[in-house]
N, C-alpha and C positions, 0 to 999 in steps of 0.2 A: 638593459634587455641584451648586453652582451656586445661584443668588440665584431667588426668589419674590415676585415685589410683590401684597400682599394672598392675605389668609387664605382659606385652600380653604374651596368649598361653603358659602357665605353664605347662610343661609337665617333664616326668620321664624318664630317659635314657633306651634306649636298653639294652638285657642282652648282645649283643657283643660289648666288652668294647675296641675292637681293633680298632672298627667304633663306637663310643659311641653315636652320634648324627646322626639324620637321614637327608637325604636331605634337606626337608623341613625346618629343623632347623636349618642348615646352611644357607639356602636362608635366612631365618628370621633373622638371624644374619646378614647377608651383607646388608639386606634392613634396619634393625632396628637401628644396630649398637650393641645391647645385645638379650642376650638371658636367660632366668631363666629358672631354672630347678628344680622343688618342688622334695624332697626329694634325694638329691645328697649324704646327709649323713643320715645313720639310725638312731633310737634314742639311741643305744650303742656306736656308733661311736661319736655321737654330745655329748655322757655324759661324754666320756673319752678325747675330747676337750676342754669341759668348766671346767673339771678337772685341767688341764693342765693351761688354760688361768688363773685360780684363784689360783693355788697352785704354780705354778714354778716361785721361786723367781727370777731368774735372768732376766726371762723376764719382769719382774716389776722393778728391779733394772735400767736395762735400757731402759724404757720405756720413753721418753720426751715428753713433752708439744710445741703443735702448736697454737698461738692464731690467733682468726677471729678479724676481723675489729672492734669489739666492744669490744674486751678484752676476751672473752670466751675464753677457751682453751680444746681443747681435744689432748688426750695423745696418745701415739704409740710407738710400739716396734719395729725396724726392722734389718732384716739381708739379704744377699747376697745370700751364699751357704745354700741350704735346711740341709743338715745334717740328720742323721739317728732318731732323737727324732721324737716324734709323729705328729708336725706341719711338718717337713721334709718328713717325709712317706706320708702326704697328700697332700704336694703340688709335690710328686713324683709317686703319683697315676696315673693308666690309667684312668681312669676315669676322672680325670682331664688335663692329659697331651694328651693324644690319641684325646679327645675334641678339646684342642688347636692346634692341629696340623691338623685335620681337618678345622678349624675355619681359620686359618694362611696360610695355604697350603703346610703344610712343616713339617721339624724339628723344633722344639724349644728347648730352654733351660730356665733353671729358672733366671730372669733376679733379682727380689728380692722377700721377703715376710714380709707382716707385721702386727700383731695385734692392730686392734684397736679398744683404749678404749674409749668411749662418755660416761661418766658416768651421772648418774640421776641430775636431776637440774640444772647442770654445764657444762655439755660436749657443746664443742662450736660447731658453726657449720663451716663448709668445702665451701669455694668460687666456685663460676661456672668455673674448668675449664676442660683441656683435660690432661689424662698422659702425651700423648705425649708434652705438652706443656713444661713440664718439660724435659722430657727424649732427647729432640731434641738436648738440649745444652751439653748430654753427649756423641754425635756422632754417633750418630742413624740416618742413612740417609733416612730409610722409616718409615713409622709408621705401621709397618708389626710387631705390639705389640699388647699385651690384657692381662686382668685381669680376674681372678674369685675370686670374692666377695663370703664367706660361710657365714650367716648368723648365728650365736651363740646362740642369743635371737632373739625375735620377732621384728623385724623391724617396724615400725608404723611411722604415721606423727606425733605423739607427742614427739617420742624419736629420731625425726630426721635421719628418714629413707634416702638411697639413693635418690635422684631426677636425672632423665636424659631427654635431649630434645630430643626425640627419630629422628633417620634420620641424627644428626648434625654430626656424624664423616665424612660425606658427604662434609661439609664443606674445610675440609683442615685443617692443621694446625692454628691457632688464636694464636695473639701476647698475651702473657702474661705478667704481671707485681706484683709486690709486692702491698698486702693488709694485713694489720696485720703483722704475720711471716708469711705468705701461700701467694704463688703464684697462681693468677686468671685471667684468660683470659679477654681478652679489653671489659669492660663493654657496650660501643657501641656496637659491635658486639653482646654482648651475648643478649641484650634488642632486637635488630633484631632479632635474632633466636626466641626468647621467644613469638613473635609476629608471627612467620610463624610455628613455630614446635611445636609439640604436647608435652606437660609437663606432664611427668611420675612420679609418688609417688610410687617407687617399696619398697610395703608393703611385707612383705615377712615372711612366718615362718620360725621357727631354721631349719636348716639342707640345705635347700634351697641356690642353688649356683648359680649368676649373673657372666654370660660371659659378658664382654664389652671391645670395642674396643677402643684404645688407643686414639683416636681423638675424640672418644663421649664426649660432655660436659656434666658433670654430678657436683652435689652439694650437699649439705646437710643444715639443718639447726639447729638451737641448741637445745640440749634435755632439754627440758622445763618437763619434765615428772620426774615419781617417778622410771621410769623404764630405767636401762641401756642398752644402745646399743652397743654391743661386735662384732667384727666381724674379721675373717682372710681374707685378701686379698692377692693371690697368682699370682704373675706377672712375665710374659714370653714375650720373644723375638724372632723373626724366624731367625733360625742361618745364613741364608742367609743375615740376618742384622745386622752381627757382626759389632760393634762399630769400627770408625777410628781411635778412639783416647782412653786413659784411662780414667776413670773417676771412682766415688765412687759407681757405680755400673759395674759387670764383663761384660768382654768382653765375646764372645764365649766361654763356658765351657760345654761340653756334658752332658748330662743329664742320669742318670741312673734311669729308670722309674723301678717300683715294683708294683706289683699286689693288686688287691684293698683288698684282703684280710690281706694284711702286715698292714694294719690300726689295726686292731683287734688285730693280732699277737703283735704289739709294744706295744699296749696299753698307759694307762697314766702315767708308772712308769719309762719312761725313761727320764733322765732329758736332759734340753736344753744344760748343760756344755759343753763348747768346741765349741759351737755356737760363732762366728764372730758378734756381735750386731753393727750396723752401730755409730757410735757417732757423734750427730749432730752438735757439733763445729768444728769437725775437717774433718767430711766430710768419714773419714775411719775406 
């Protein structure tokens, strides 16, 4: 159905952060499988997040690579429980959590977060996949799961911005297999979806938040530009979708929300020391 650059209907959140999304925004998410919100974080908050992303030694010590089918590598650092450092406070902030509860229809908990590091000229692609294609294996019976991607850098087609197939979450779960170091969706079904659905390149200004459904097909190209594309992705599961078995991501763990003001109050000075990062070798 062709390509579109930029998510549709980018809007700022209303002031009431107990119900931060309008009925129209929730309806758009349900229809399209994603929702972009400009200026989800202001310049001061974004500066703090970038400072932490660049200077927190532990985030980089625990980062690991994932190669695409062409051998290019993207790096990420992943943790399950949010903690009290800046990125933990961001993932517990009402502007994200309350919005997630509107989109998923009830209480949510923090499933995991990850700092994605797609470096200039060398950052690899991510194959077409659904997040629930991974999470299904973790004992989650339903796809009542979603993520919020926060653009720390400007995301463009040149530096490998996120791509989505609009409305593809309505397809249900697609079978996944291995491609390089990654898990990707069935290529035959992806090709058929690309022929029928709108292919959107999510070019975003720094500070934009992109909420997207766990079954939305998404991908990204390699970064062939001289500009980095770093992002923070906070992932959530419905409390009512508590996994029936243990895995490397947590079962239901009550999430303590914090007011949006806590982000600036915490600032960039609080280290991630004590945060339990995922070990990709042992999956613990």
